[in-house]
C-alpha positions in Angstrom: 0.0 0.0 0.0 1.4 3.3 -1.0 1.7 6.4 1.3 2.6 9.9 0.1 5.5 10.3 2.6 7.0 7.1 1.3 7.2 8.6 -2.1 8.9 11.7 -0.6 11.4 9.5 1.1 12.1 7.7 -2.1 12.8 11.1 -3.8 15.2 12.1 -1.0 17.1 8.8 -1.2 17.9 9.4 -4.8 20.4 12.0 -3.6 22.0 9.6 -1.1 24.7 7.2 -1.9 23.3 3.8 -3.1 24.9 1.2 -0.9 23.0 -2.1 -1.4 25.1 -5.1 -0.5 25.4 -7.7 -3.2 26.4 -11.3 -3.3 28.3 -10.4 -6.6 30.5 -8.1 -4.5 31.7 -11.0 -2.5 30.1 -13.2 0.2 26.8 -15.0 0.0 23.4 -13.7 -0.6 22.7 -13.4 3.1 24.9 -10.2 3.0 22.4 -8.6 0.6 21.4 -8.6 -3.0 19.2 -6.9 -5.6 16.1 -8.4 -7.2 16.8 -8.2 -10.9 13.7 -9.6 -12.4 11.9 -6.7 -14.4 8.6 -8.3 -13.5 9.1 -7.7 -9.8 8.5 -4.0 -9.3 6.5 -4.0 -6.1 8.2 -6.6 -3.9 6.1 -6.5 -0.8 6.9 -9.7 1.0 10.1 -11.8 1.5 10.7 -15.3 2.9 13.9 -17.3 3.1 13.6 -20.9 1.7 14.7 -23.7 4.0 14.4 -26.2 1.3 16.6 -24.3 -1.2 19.6 -22.6 0.6 20.2 -19.1 -0.6 16.8 -18.7 -2.3 14.2 -16.1 -1.2 10.6 -16.0 -2.2 8.9 -12.8 -3.0 5.8 -11.4 -4.9 4.4 -8.2 -6.2 2.0 -6.1 -4.2 -1.0 -5.9 -6.6 -2.0 -5.9 -10.3 0.4 -8.8 -11.1 -1.6 -12.0 -10.7 -1.2 -15.1 -8.6 2.5 -15.4 -8.9 5.4 -16.1 -6.6 9.1 -15.6 -7.5 12.0 -17.6 -6.2 15.2 -15.4 -6.3 18.7 -16.7 -6.1 20.4 -14.4 -3.6 23.8 -15.2 -5.1 22.9 -13.6 -8.4 19.6 -11.7 -7.8 18.0 -13.6 -10.7 14.7 -15.4 -10.6 15.1 -19.1 -10.8 11.4 -20.1 -10.7 8.0 -18.4 -11.0 5.0 -20.2 -9.6 1.5 -19.6 -10.8 -1.1 -20.3 -8.2 -4.4 -22.0 -9.1 -7.3 -22.9 -6.9 -7.6 -19.2 -5.7 -9.5 -16.2 -6.8 -8.0 -13.0 -8.2 -5.5 -11.6 -5.6 -6.4 -8.1 -4.3 -3.5 -6.9 -2.2 -0.8 -9.5 -1.5 1.4 -8.2 1.2 3.2 -11.0 2.9 4.8 -14.5 2.5 6.1 -16.9 5.1 7.4 -20.5 5.3 5.7 -22.9 7.7 6.4 -26.4 8.9 7.0 -29.0 6.2 8.2 -26.3 3.8 4.7 -25.0 3.2 4.4 -21.5 1.7 1.8 -19.2 3.1 0.8 -16.1 1.1 -1.0 -13.2 2.8 -3.5 -11.5 0.5 -4.3 -9.3 3.6 -3.8 -5.7 2.5 -6.8 -3.4 2.2 -6.4 -0.5 -0.2 -9.8 0.7 0.9 -8.5 1.5 4.4 -9.9 -1.5 6.2 -13.4 -2.0 4.8 -13.3 -5.4 3.1 -15.3 -7.8 5.3 -12.7 -10.6 4.7 -9.2 -11.2 3.3 -7.4 -14.3 2.2 -4.4 -16.5 3.0 -3.1 -19.0 0.4 -1.2 -22.2 1.3 0.9 -24.4 -1.0 3.8 -26.8 -0.9 7.2 -25.4 -1.8 8.4 -27.2 -4.9 11.3 -29.5 -4.4 12.6 -28.5 -7.8 13.0 -24.9 -8.8 11.5 -24.3 -12.2 8.5 -22.4 -13.6 5.4 -24.3 -12.5 1.7 -24.1 -11.8 0.8 -25.1 -8.3 -2.6 -25.6 -6.7 -3.0 -23.7 -3.5 -5.6 -23.8 -0.7 -7.5 -20.6 -0.1 -8.5 -19.6 3.4 -11.1 -16.8 4.2 -9.8 -14.6 7.1 -11.9 -12.3 9.3 -11.0 -10.3 12.4 -13.0 -10.6 15.7 -13.0 -6.8 16.0 -13.9 -5.9 12.4 -12.1 -5.3 9.1 -8.7 -3.8 9.0 -5.6 -3.3 6.9 -2.6 -5.5 7.4 0.7 -6.1 5.8 2.4 -8.5 8.2 2.0 -12.2 8.5 4.1 -14.8 10.3 3.7 -18.6 10.6 5.1 -20.3 13.6 7.9 -22.7 12.4 7.0 -25.4 14.9 3.2 -25.2 15.3 2.2 -23.9 11.9 -0.2 -21.4 13.5 -0.7 -18.1 11.5 -0.5 -14.6 13.0 -1.2 -11.2 11.5 -0.3 -7.7 12.6 -2.6 -4.9 11.5 -1.2 -1.7 10.1 -2.1 1.5 12.1 -0.1 4.7 12.5 -0.5 4.7 16.3 0.5 1.0 16.5 -1.5 -2.2 16.0 -2.0 -5.6 17.5 -0.7 -9.1 17.0 -3.7 -11.3 15.9 -3.7 -15.0 16.5 -5.5 -17.4 14.0 -7.1 -20.7 14.7 -4.9 -23.6 15.7 -5.6 -25.0 12.2 -6.9 -23.0 9.3 -10.1 -24.2 7.6 -10.8 -24.1 3.9 -14.5 -24.6 4.4 -15.4 -21.7 6.7 -14.3 -18.4 8.1 -11.0 -18.2 10.1 -11.4 -15.6 12.8 -8.2 -13.9 14.1 -8.2 -12.4 17.5 -5.9 -9.7 19.1 -3.6 -11.1 21.7 -0.8 -8.4 22.2 -0.1 -4.8 21.2 2.6 -3.9 18.7 4.1 -0.5 19.1 4.8 0.2 15.4 3.1 1.2 12.1 4.0 -2.3 10.8 4.7 -3.1 7.2 6.0 -6.6 7.7 7.2 -9.1 10.4 9.2 -12.3 10.7 9.6 -15.1 13.2 13.1 -16.6 13.7 13.6 -20.2 12.5 13.5 -21.4 16.1 10.3 -19.6 16.8 11.7 -17.6 19.7 12.1 -14.1 18.3 9.7 -11.8 16.4 11.0 -8.9 14.2 8.6 -6.2 13.2 9.5 -3.4 10.7 8.0 -0.2 9.7 9.0 2.4 7.0 11.7 4.0 9.2 12.4 1.6 12.1 11.6 -1.7 13.8 11.2 -3.5 17.1 12.3 -7.0 18.1 10.4 -9.1 20.7 10.8 -12.3 22.6 8.0 -14.5 21.2 6.9 -15.9 24.6 4.2 -18.2 23.1 2.6 -15.2 21.5 2.6 -13.0 24.6 5.4 -11.0 23.0 7.8 -9.0 25.2 9.7 -6.0 23.7 13.4 -6.4 23.7 14.8 -3.5 21.7 15.1 -1.6 18.5 16.1 -3.0 15.1 18.8 -1.5 12.9 16.6 -1.0 9.9 18.1 0.4 6.7 16.5 3.6 5.3 14.8 2.5 2.1 12.6 4.2 -0.4 9.6 2.2 0.7 10.5 -0.3 3.3 8.0 -3.2 2.8 9.4 -6.5 3.9 11.6 -8.4 6.3 12.6 -12.0 6.8 15.2 -13.9 8.8 17.9 -15.7 6.9 17.4 -19.5 6.9 20.0 -19.9 9.7 18.5 -17.0 11.8 21.7 -15.0 12.0 20.6 -12.1 9.6 17.5 -10.0 9.0 16.9 -9.2 5.4 15.0 -6.0 4.6 13.3 -5.5 1.2 11.8 -2.5 -0.6 9.6 -1.9 -3.5 10.9 -0.6 -6.9 12.7 -1.8 -10.0 15.8 -3.9 -9.1 15.0 -3.2 -5.5 17.7 -4.0 -3.0 17.4 -6.5 -0.2 19.7 -5.3 2.6 21.1 -7.4 5.4 21.6 -6.6 9.1 22.8 -8.9 11.9 19.8 -10.3 13.8 19.6 -9.6 17.5 20.5 -12.8 19.3 21.4 -14.4 16.0 25.0 -15.1 16.8 26.8 -11.8 17.2 24.5 -9.7 19.3 24.2 -7.1 16.5 21.2 -5.4 15.0 20.4 -3.5 18.2 22.7 -0.6 18.0 22.0 3.1 18.3 21.2 5.0 15.2 19.1 7.9 13.9 15.8 8.2 15.7 12.9 7.5 13.4 9.4 6.2 13.5 8.1 5.2 16.9 11.4 6.0 18.5 13.1 3.3 16.4 16.5 3.5 14.9 18.1 3.4 11.5 21.7 2.8 10.9 24.6 3.9 8.7 25.9 1.6 6.1 29.2 0.9 7.7 31.0 2.6 4.8 31.3 6.2 5.9 27.8 7.3 4.9 26.2 7.4 8.3 26.0 11.2 8.3 24.1 11.2 4.9 21.7 8.6 6.1 21.0 10.4 9.4 20.4 13.7 7.6 18.0 12.0 5.2 16.2 10.3 8.1 15.8 13.7 9.8 14.3 15.3 6.7 12.0 12.4 6.0 10.8 12.4 9.6 9.9 16.1 9.2 8.0 15.5 6.0 6.3 12.5 7.7 5.1 14.8 10.5 3.8 17.4 8.0 1.9 14.7 6.1 0.3 13.4 9.3 -0.7 16.9 10.3 -2.2 17.6 6.9 -4.1 14.3 7.0 -5.5 15.0 10.4 -6.3 18.7 9.8 
């Protein structure tokens, strides 16, 4: 879902040094890469494959069709495009996650009408054992909220239990919603709020061990202890400043957080995950949305990034005032 201030941020970032990490520059794809497929212009969700090391699944936001793209992080090239059958016409696909047994879950959960659709959808399908263009039949689930329709862009699937969780997208912060223990394809699946989330969330990810939750927004992020869904805030995330920060996933080994953005040849940037092996990803940086931090790129561009963040924050405040006036 687009926001006016996100477009302003993208304009500002054109003047800043471009510093996406790339596997082609040395190292593996978990250090960052760019999505090179010209068909992927609105990458809105990201999920690390456990079946195919180094591969990340993504999809477009809307107006693309029922497609998933498998991207080789070593090259940035698409190695498979899946066409989903057994589902209706997607409306606003915002998230993707990998569940137990290498099952892919796709969240058609956005609401471009501001939270007025009476239901949204989740699709489930097996991750192919062989990476090639294919047509795959998916199961479609109807999703409703116990407290009425709402917009959401964040979905996580617990890697052990397979239970699905959503986070609604609200400027003042939303809630973590818990789905049924098992989704039903024959009736409504009602999601209920179980914990507050102090962020205007654009995506979220659970660590491979199911112990840590990372939530990102446009300008910052928060990490939580999962605590069986009774999440406990632990600190800020070092989120890169991106033109339109849309997605986040843990790397397959849980040591890195990968942050994606919309746009042509959009970069996927890597940061060390809190508790993921080096204690990184929780450093101080420029204050941004919700008191969260962004960080420099480690190559001497910290001042530029901080300056851009300050200007974007001012524009963000002006846009909010105008919208509320």
